[in-house]
C-alpha angles and dihedrals in degrees: 000000000000127000095246094235111175118232092229089065098051107031131064125211103259146164137199117262130171088218094059090047091051091050092050090050094049092049093051102028098121095055094039091054090047089053091050088052092050093050092048091050091065092058110127093018106059126005102234096150137011097247122044099195107107096218091052090047090051101041099039107027111024093042088048089058092052090068089069095056098084089058096055119112122262090241142355138060130322127199126204110197122205086006097173104182092004101274116179099357099065092045089053092046090054094049096039108037088165091069126078110232124198117198112203116196130162097203111087096206090053091051091052089052090048090053090052093046095049090046091052090049091046092232108166093172094068129090122190118210125189101211143108109258092242089057092046091052089058095057096035103032113172091351101129135076092206134022127190145168133184126204091348108120147319116307098255092054090043093056091048089054096046106037097071091052094058127090117225108283091026125129138237114213113194124183113214143164134230094293095059091115090065089057093046096049102075093047100038111140091001099090089089084078085071094045095261128135125216118302138238128216128214122190126207138147136237121193090346094308122119113239132180137207115207116199130194127180121213108239100176142005118296110246117262089247088079136110093043121202119289114289098012095103090067095042101045115026110223094226092058096045131087102230 
């Protein structure tokens, strides 16, 4: 079961500002550039990101992840599900060395690459776990103050994956594009079935493209029916099922 940590104890009131993101980038530029170089170096061997050009990785993907940093907890553990090349988890670990960050990835080759990358960056606050998120939620149910995923799945599936991992008072941070309203519509006012309260939306832009952060706080324990067995989230949507 979760620790029962209240959100008021672990989160500050915050907002997105380009100035704060620029400051974070400047303070961590050397390691963020090194991270972009490392991701780029795997191009052609393992698909860790879409683009392989280091400047594109840096300007469009790493900078995008920086916008989530102000919404991280003051303390505790963060989990990044389906992390791929470590976005946003590694970026957050660089900017917030006081937080423990767990990278969950089901593909073994990607996990091996993540271990190499975190070692090269000398990140001792990162753990790499080779598991499906449903399996991870069984062994670490309600163990995290913050759960995130970027470019992983549709929003309904994403919330099912993340909710069981969060302690009460914890926060979901979801990265989405301009069509996020279409993903919200079918599950609007149903996320309480996962133990989540109403959400907030924050708009920003990266390289001229509108982006959005969607935040949910966990108001009560997730029902014991979750996590469901591996693969069921995609086959039978939770909001259509009688659980």
